C-alpha positions as CSV (number, residue, x, y, z in Angstrom):
1,M,-6.6,76.8,-49.1
2,A,-7.2,79.4,-51.8
3,L,-6.6,78.1,-55.4
4,S,-4.5,80.3,-57.9
5,S,-6.7,82.1,-60.2
6,P,-6.1,81.3,-64.0
7,S,-4.4,84.4,-64.7
8,S,-2.0,84.1,-61.8
9,P,1.9,84.2,-62.4
10,S,2.3,80.8,-61.3
11,S,-0.4,79.4,-63.8
12,C,1.4,81.4,-66.5
13,L,4.6,79.8,-65.7
14,L,3.3,76.3,-65.5
15,G,1.6,76.9,-68.9
16,L,4.6,78.2,-70.4
17,L,6.7,75.1,-69.0
18,F,4.1,72.6,-70.5
19,F,4.3,74.4,-73.9
20,L,8.0,74.1,-73.9
21,I,8.0,70.5,-73.0
22,F,5.4,69.8,-75.7
23,S,7.3,71.8,-78.3
24,V,10.6,69.9,-77.6
25,L,8.7,66.5,-77.7
26,Q,6.9,67.3,-80.8
27,R,10.1,68.5,-82.4
28,S,11.9,65.3,-81.4
29,I,9.0,63.1,-82.8
30,V,9.2,65.2,-86.1
31,V,13.1,64.8,-86.3
32,A,12.5,61.0,-85.7
33,Q,9.9,60.6,-88.4
34,L,11.8,62.6,-91.1
35,S,14.9,60.9,-92.7
36,L,18.3,62.5,-93.5
37,N,18.6,62.9,-97.4
38,S,21.0,60.4,-98.9
39,E,23.6,63.0,-99.9
40,E,24.2,64.2,-96.2
41,Q,23.9,60.4,-95.0
42,E,26.7,59.4,-97.3
43,S,28.9,62.4,-96.5
44,V,28.7,61.7,-92.8
45,Y,29.9,58.2,-93.5
46,R,32.8,59.6,-95.6
47,V,33.8,62.1,-92.9
48,L,33.8,59.5,-90.3
49,E,36.0,57.2,-92.5
50,A,38.4,60.0,-93.1
51,V,38.8,60.6,-89.5
52,N,39.0,57.1,-88.4
53,S,39.0,54.2,-91.0
54,E,39.5,51.5,-88.4
55,V,36.0,51.9,-87.2
56,P,33.3,49.9,-89.3
57,W,31.0,53.0,-89.1
58,R,28.4,51.7,-91.8
59,S,27.7,48.4,-89.9
60,L,27.8,50.0,-86.5
61,F,25.3,52.9,-87.6
62,P,23.2,51.4,-90.5
63,D,20.3,53.5,-89.9
64,D,19.4,57.3,-90.5
65,F,22.0,59.5,-88.6
66,C,19.2,61.8,-87.5
67,S,17.7,58.8,-85.5
68,S,20.8,56.8,-84.5
69,A,24.3,58.5,-84.5
70,P,27.5,58.5,-82.7
71,H,28.1,61.2,-80.1
72,G,29.3,64.2,-82.0
73,V,26.8,64.0,-84.9
74,A,23.6,65.9,-84.3
75,C,20.7,66.9,-86.4
76,D,18.0,69.4,-86.2
77,F,14.5,70.2,-87.8
78,F,14.2,72.8,-90.7
79,V,11.2,74.2,-92.6
80,D,12.3,75.3,-96.1
81,G,9.2,76.9,-97.4
82,A,6.4,74.5,-97.4
83,A,8.9,71.6,-97.0
84,E,9.9,70.0,-93.6
85,A,13.4,68.4,-93.4
86,V,16.1,67.3,-91.1
87,H,19.8,68.1,-91.6
88,V,23.2,67.6,-89.9
89,T,23.9,70.6,-87.5
90,E,27.1,69.3,-85.7
91,L,30.1,67.3,-86.5
92,S,32.6,66.8,-83.5
93,F,35.5,64.6,-83.7
94,G,38.2,63.6,-81.1
95,Y,37.6,61.9,-77.8
96,V,37.4,64.5,-75.1
97,S,36.3,62.6,-72.1
98,D,33.5,60.1,-71.1
99,Y,31.1,63.1,-71.0
100,S,32.1,64.0,-74.7
101,P,32.9,60.7,-76.3
102,N,33.3,62.1,-79.8
103,P,34.3,59.6,-82.5
104,P,37.9,59.0,-81.8
105,C,40.7,60.1,-84.2
106,T,43.9,58.2,-85.3
107,E,47.4,59.3,-86.4
108,S,46.2,59.1,-90.0
109,S,43.0,61.2,-89.5
110,T,42.4,63.7,-92.4
111,V,39.7,65.5,-94.0
112,D,38.7,67.2,-97.3
113,S,36.7,70.4,-97.9
114,R,34.6,68.5,-100.5
115,L,33.4,66.2,-97.9
116,L,32.0,68.9,-96.1
117,L,30.3,70.8,-99.0
118,P,26.9,69.0,-98.6
119,F,26.5,70.2,-94.9
120,K,24.7,73.5,-95.7
121,H,23.1,73.8,-92.3
122,L,26.0,72.9,-90.1
123,R,26.4,75.0,-86.9
124,K,29.4,73.3,-85.2
125,L,32.5,71.9,-86.6
126,F,34.9,70.4,-83.9
127,F,38.2,68.6,-84.2
128,Y,40.3,67.8,-81.1
129,K,43.7,66.1,-81.3
130,C,42.8,64.7,-84.8
131,F,45.6,65.9,-87.1
132,T,48.6,64.9,-85.3
133,E,50.9,63.3,-87.9
134,R,49.5,63.7,-91.4
135,P,49.7,67.4,-92.5
136,V,46.2,68.9,-93.0
137,F,45.8,72.4,-94.5
138,M,43.4,74.8,-93.4
139,S,41.9,75.1,-97.0
140,A,41.0,71.4,-96.5
141,V,38.8,72.0,-93.6
142,S,37.2,75.2,-94.9
143,I,33.4,75.4,-94.9
144,S,31.4,77.9,-96.6
145,A,28.0,77.3,-94.6
146,S,26.8,80.6,-93.5
147,S,25.0,78.9,-90.7
148,L,28.1,77.8,-89.0
149,E,28.4,79.3,-85.4
150,E,31.3,77.4,-84.0
151,L,34.6,76.5,-85.7
152,V,36.8,74.8,-83.2
153,F,40.3,73.0,-83.7
154,I,42.2,72.3,-80.6
155,E,45.7,70.6,-80.3
156,N,46.1,69.6,-84.0
157,P,49.8,70.1,-84.4
158,S,49.7,68.9,-88.1
159,L,47.0,71.5,-89.0
160,V,48.9,74.0,-91.2
161,G,48.4,76.8,-93.7
162,S,46.7,80.3,-93.2
163,L,43.2,81.6,-92.7
164,A,43.4,83.7,-95.8
165,G,40.2,83.3,-97.6
166,Q,38.7,80.8,-95.2
167,L,36.4,82.9,-93.1
168,G,34.5,85.4,-95.5
169,N,31.1,83.5,-95.7
170,L,30.9,82.6,-92.0
171,T,28.7,85.5,-91.0
172,S,26.9,83.6,-88.2
173,L,30.1,82.6,-86.5
174,R,30.1,83.2,-82.8
175,R,33.3,81.0,-81.8
176,L,36.5,80.9,-83.5
177,V,38.8,78.6,-81.6
178,L,42.1,77.5,-83.2
179,T,44.5,76.7,-80.3
180,G,47.6,74.6,-80.2
181,N,47.9,74.1,-84.1
182,N,50.3,75.3,-86.5
183,V,48.4,77.7,-88.5
184,S,50.4,80.6,-89.7
185,G,50.4,83.9,-91.8
186,E,48.6,87.2,-91.0
187,I,45.3,87.1,-89.2
188,P,42.9,88.1,-92.0
189,G,41.4,91.6,-92.1
190,G,38.0,90.0,-92.9
191,L,37.7,88.7,-89.4
192,G,36.4,92.2,-88.4
193,D,33.5,91.7,-90.6
194,L,32.3,88.7,-88.6
195,T,30.2,90.8,-86.2
196,N,28.5,88.0,-84.4
197,L,31.9,86.8,-82.9
198,E,31.7,86.6,-79.1
199,E,35.0,84.4,-78.7
200,I,38.2,84.5,-80.7
201,M,41.0,82.1,-79.5
202,L,44.0,81.9,-81.9
203,S,46.5,81.1,-79.2
204,R,49.7,78.7,-79.7
205,N,49.9,78.9,-83.4
206,K,52.4,80.7,-85.9
207,F,50.5,83.9,-86.6
208,S,52.7,86.8,-87.6
209,G,52.5,90.4,-88.7
210,E,50.3,93.1,-87.1
211,V,46.6,93.1,-86.0
212,R,45.0,94.9,-88.9
213,F,41.4,93.6,-88.7
214,S,38.8,96.1,-87.8
215,I,38.5,95.0,-84.1
216,N,36.2,97.8,-83.0
217,K,33.4,96.1,-85.2
218,L,33.3,93.3,-82.8
219,K,30.8,94.7,-80.3
220,K,29.6,91.3,-79.0
221,L,33.3,89.9,-78.4
222,K,33.7,88.8,-74.9
223,V,37.0,86.7,-75.2
224,L,40.1,87.7,-77.4
225,D,43.2,85.4,-77.0
226,L,45.9,85.9,-79.4
227,S,48.6,84.4,-77.1
228,Y,51.8,82.6,-78.0
229,N,52.2,83.6,-81.6
230,G,54.7,85.9,-83.4
231,L,52.3,89.1,-83.8
232,T,54.2,92.5,-83.9
233,G,53.5,96.1,-84.1
234,N,51.4,98.2,-81.8
235,I,48.2,97.1,-80.2
236,P,45.4,99.1,-82.0
237,E,43.8,101.9,-79.8
238,S,40.4,100.5,-81.1
239,I,40.7,97.7,-78.7
240,G,39.2,99.8,-76.2
241,E,35.8,99.9,-78.1
242,L,34.9,96.3,-77.0
243,P,32.2,97.0,-74.3
244,K,31.4,93.3,-73.5
245,L,35.1,91.9,-73.4
246,L,35.9,89.9,-70.4
247,K,39.1,88.5,-71.3
248,L,42.0,89.9,-73.2
249,D,45.2,87.6,-73.5
250,L,47.9,89.0,-75.8
251,S,50.9,87.5,-74.1
252,S,54.0,85.9,-75.5
253,N,54.1,87.8,-78.9
254,R,56.3,90.7,-80.1
255,F,54.0,93.7,-79.5
256,S,55.8,96.8,-78.8
257,G,55.1,100.5,-78.1
258,K,52.9,101.4,-75.3
259,I,49.8,99.6,-73.9
260,P,47.0,101.8,-75.1
261,H,45.4,103.9,-72.6
262,T,41.9,103.2,-74.2
263,L,42.0,100.0,-72.1
264,K,40.4,102.0,-69.4
265,N,37.0,101.7,-71.4
266,L,36.9,98.1,-70.9
267,K,34.9,98.3,-67.7
268,N,33.8,94.7,-67.7
269,L,37.2,93.3,-68.3
270,E,38.1,90.5,-65.7
271,F,41.4,89.1,-67.2
272,L,44.3,91.0,-68.7
273,D,47.5,89.3,-69.8
274,M,50.1,91.4,-71.8
275,S,53.1,89.5,-70.4
276,Y,56.2,88.7,-72.3
277,N,56.0,91.2,-75.3
278,L,58.3,94.0,-76.1
279,F,56.7,97.0,-74.2
280,T,59.4,99.4,-72.8
281,N,60.0,102.4,-70.6
282,S,56.4,103.4,-70.3
283,G,55.7,102.5,-66.6
284,I,52.9,100.3,-65.4
285,P,49.7,101.7,-67.0
286,L,47.9,104.0,-64.6
287,C,44.7,103.3,-66.6
288,L,44.5,100.0,-64.9
289,A,42.9,101.9,-62.0
290,E,39.9,102.5,-64.1
291,M,39.0,98.9,-64.6
292,P,37.0,98.1,-61.6
293,N,36.2,94.4,-62.4
294,L,39.7,93.4,-63.1
295,K,40.4,90.0,-61.3
296,E,43.7,89.0,-62.9
297,L,46.6,91.2,-64.2
298,Y,49.8,89.9,-65.7
299,L,52.3,92.2,-67.3
300,S,55.6,90.2,-66.6
301,G,58.6,90.2,-68.9
302,N,58.1,93.8,-70.2
303,F,60.7,96.3,-69.3
304,F,58.1,99.0,-68.2
305,G,60.5,100.6,-65.6
306,G,59.4,103.1,-62.9
307,H,57.8,102.5,-59.6
308,I,54.9,100.5,-58.6
309,P,52.0,102.9,-59.0
310,E,49.5,103.6,-56.0
311,I,46.5,102.4,-57.9
312,W,45.5,99.4,-55.7
313,D,42.8,101.1,-53.7
314,K,40.7,100.9,-57.0
315,L,41.5,97.0,-57.6
316,G,40.5,95.4,-54.5
317,G,38.8,92.4,-56.4
318,I,42.1,91.2,-57.9
319,V,43.2,87.7,-57.3
320,G,46.3,87.4,-59.4
321,V,49.1,90.0,-60.0
322,G,52.2,89.2,-62.1
323,L,54.7,92.1,-62.4
324,S,57.9,89.9,-62.7
325,G,61.0,91.2,-64.6
326,T,59.2,94.5,-65.4
327,G,62.2,96.7,-64.5
328,L,60.5,98.1,-61.4
329,V,62.5,100.0,-58.9
330,G,61.7,101.7,-55.5
331,N,59.8,100.4,-52.6
332,I,56.8,97.9,-52.6
333,P,53.8,100.2,-51.6
334,A,52.3,99.1,-48.4
335,S,48.9,99.8,-50.1
336,M,49.1,96.4,-52.0
337,G,48.9,94.8,-48.6
338,T,46.1,97.0,-47.5
339,F,43.8,96.9,-50.5
340,L,44.5,93.6,-52.3
341,R,42.5,91.6,-49.8
342,N,41.5,88.8,-52.2
343,V,44.9,88.4,-53.9
344,V,46.0,84.6,-54.2
345,Y,49.2,85.3,-56.3
346,L,51.7,88.1,-56.3
347,G,54.7,88.1,-58.3
348,L,57.2,90.9,-58.0
349,D,60.3,88.9,-58.6
350,N,63.4,89.9,-60.9
351,N,63.0,93.6,-60.6
352,G,65.1,96.3,-58.9
353,L,62.9,96.8,-55.8
354,E,64.5,98.0,-52.7
355,G,63.7,98.9,-49.0
356,T,62.0,96.8,-46.6
357,V,59.1,94.3,-47.2
358,P,55.9,96.0,-46.1
359,E,54.4,94.3,-42.9
360,E,51.0,94.7,-44.5
361,L,51.7,92.0,-47.0
362,G,51.6,89.5,-44.1
363,Y,48.0,90.3,-43.6
364,L,46.8,89.0,-47.0
365,S,44.9,86.0,-45.8
366,S,43.9,84.7,-49.2
367,L,47.5,84.7,-50.5
368,N,49.0,81.4,-51.6
369,E,52.1,82.5,-53.4
370,L,54.4,85.4,-52.9
371,N,57.5,85.7,-55.1
372,L,60.1,88.4,-54.2
373,E,63.0,86.8,-55.6
374,N,66.0,88.6,-57.1
375,N,65.4,92.2,-55.9
376,N,67.4,94.4,-53.6
377,L,65.2,94.1,-50.5
378,K,66.7,94.3,-47.1
379,G,65.9,94.3,-43.4
380,R,64.0,92.0,-41.3
381,L,61.1,90.0,-42.9
382,P,58.1,91.0,-41.1
383,F,55.9,88.0,-41.6
384,S,54.6,85.6,-38.7
385,A,55.6,82.0,-38.5
386,N,52.0,80.9,-39.3
387,F,52.0,83.1,-42.5
388,A,55.3,81.7,-43.7
389,A,54.3,78.1,-42.8
390,K,51.0,78.6,-44.7
391,L,52.9,79.6,-48.0
392,G,55.7,77.1,-47.6
393,D,57.9,76.9,-50.6
394,K,55.5,79.4,-52.2
395,L,57.1,82.0,-50.3
396,K,60.0,82.9,-52.5
397,L,62.8,85.4,-51.3
398,E,66.0,84.0,-52.7
399,G,68.3,86.6,-54.3
400,N,67.9,89.4,-51.7
401,P,71.4,89.4,-50.0
402,E,70.4,92.2,-47.5
403,L,67.2,90.5,-46.5
404,C,67.1,88.4,-43.2
405,I,64.7,86.3,-41.3
406,D,64.2,85.7,-37.5
407,E,65.2,82.4,-36.4
408,G,61.8,81.4,-35.1
409,L,60.5,82.0,-38.7
410,W,62.8,79.4,-40.3
411,S,61.5,75.9,-40.8
412,P,62.2,72.8,-43.1
413,K,59.0,73.6,-44.9
414,I,60.1,76.9,-46.4
415,A,64.0,76.3,-46.4
416,S,64.1,75.6,-50.1
417,S,62.6,78.9,-51.0
418,L,64.9,81.0,-48.7
419,G,68.1,80.1,-50.6
420,Q,71.0,81.6,-48.6
421,L,68.8,84.1,-46.7
422,K,70.6,85.1,-43.6
423,L,69.3,85.1,-39.9
424,C,68.8,88.5,-38.5
425,K,71.1,89.5,-35.7
426,K,69.6,89.5,-32.3
427,P,69.2,92.9,-30.5
428,S,72.4,93.5,-28.6
429,L,72.1,93.7,-24.7
430,P,74.3,95.9,-22.5
431,N,77.3,94.0,-21.1
432,P,77.1,93.3,-17.3
433,V,79.9,95.2,-15.4
434,P,81.4,93.6,-12.2
435,F,80.8,95.4,-9.0
436,S,82.2,94.9,-5.6
437,G,80.8,92.2,-3.5
438,G,80.4,90.0,-6.6
439,I,77.3,91.8,-7.9
440,L,76.9,92.3,-11.6
441,V,75.3,95.5,-12.8
442,T,74.8,97.1,-16.1
443,P,76.1,100.5,-17.2
444,V,72.6,101.9,-17.1
445,Y,72.5,100.9,-13.5
446,L,75.8,102.8,-12.8
447,V,74.5,105.8,-14.5
448,S,71.4,105.8,-12.3
449,I,73.5,105.5,-9.1
450,L,75.9,108.4,-10.3
451,G,72.9,110.5,-11.1
452,F,71.5,109.9,-7.6
453,F,74.8,110.9,-5.9
454,V,75.1,114.1,-8.0
455,S,71.5,115.1,-7.2
456,L,72.1,114.6,-3.5
457,M,75.1,116.7,-3.5
458,L,73.4,119.7,-5.2
459,V,70.6,119.5,-2.4
460,V,73.2,119.5,0.4
461,A,74.9,122.5,-1.3
C-alpha cells in the first residue's frame, strides 16, 4: 500500500490537528500554572455572595478560581506586553439545566456595578431568573469592559430602569439579550454604534418611543427581536439595509404606517413577525414575494384589508403563515394550496373571506393546523376524511354559517372544531312515478318513452 507523501493534504490536516491539540493543552497548562490576581479572586467571591448568600462559596471553592470554579465562572490566558496573566472572562448565574448548572439565584439576589469593575477582560455576563423580587436597576449591572461580547438577562422581572448610558463602551458586543425583564424607556441611539452586534433581543420589556438608532450601521446583525414592548411610530426604511438578517420580530408593539418596501432587500430573512401592531389599509405587502428564503410569515392583528395577493409561487419554502384578523376579503387563492407544499400552519381566521374553500388546500400533506374560523365561506368542504382526521381539532371552521360538510367527513375527533357547521344536503334524486302494472318509473324514463313514440309516428308519416 502506497504511503502518503509528507506534503499530501491528509498529512497537512493531521499536522494541523496535532498543532491545535498541542496548543489547547499548552494553554490549559499555562492557565493552571498562573494564578488569578487577588482583586479578581475577591470580586468573584463578592458577586457570588450577592447572587446567593446561602451558599458557603469561600469554603466550597477555597482555591484559585482559574483552576477550580463553579460552572459559569471561566478564565482565559492573556499576554499583556511581556507579562502573562489569567483573568475572569465569564460570569453566568441562574440555574438553567443539568447541562448549564450555573450558580443558583435566590429571591434576594442582587448585584452592584462596583462589584463588576475589576473584571476588565470579561466577555460574557449572564443572569437567568435571578432578579425576581428585589428591584435591581440596570445601572447596577452596567459594565464598562470593552472586551464584553455577550450581555444576557433573561426572565428577571425585577430588573428595572433604562438602557440610557449603559452601552456606550461595549464596542465588542455581539449579543445583547434582554428578554422577559422590566427595562423601560427608549432604546438608546448609541445602540447603532455597536457595529459588531449580531443579535439584539429586547423582547417582553417596557421599551417605548420610536426606533431612532442607526439600524443600517449594524451590517453583521442576524437577529432583531423587539417584540412585546410599547414601541411606536413607523418602522425605519433603513431596516432593509441589513444583509445578514435572518430573523425580524417586531410583533406586539404599536408600530403604525406601512410596512416598508425595503424589506425586499432582506434576501436571507427566514422569519418575519409583524403581527399585532397598528398597520392599516395598506394591503398585504407585495414585496414579500421578493424574499425567497422566508420560512415563517406572521402579520396577524393588523387591518391591512384587501385581497390575499397571488405571491405564493415565490414562497414555496414557507412552513408557517399567519394572516388572522387582517381585514382580508375576497376568495382564498387556490395557489396557496398549489405552491405552499411545506406549510405546517395556515391561519386565515377572523377575516371577511368568502366563496368556497379551495380543494387544493386539502393536498397540503405537511399541514398540521388550518384555521378558517369566522369568515363568510360557503359551500361544501372539499377535504377528504383522511385529511380531516389527520388535522383533528386543528381543523378550525366554526363561524362560517354557509359552509357545510358531508356526513362522511364528520367524526368525534374533529367535532369540537366544527362548531355548529351544518351537514350538506344530499343531491336530490328524481321521484319515482307509479306506472300501470305496479312498475315504478322515473320522469326521465317517461320522457324517453314519449320520445320513442313521437319518432315512430314521424317515420310512419
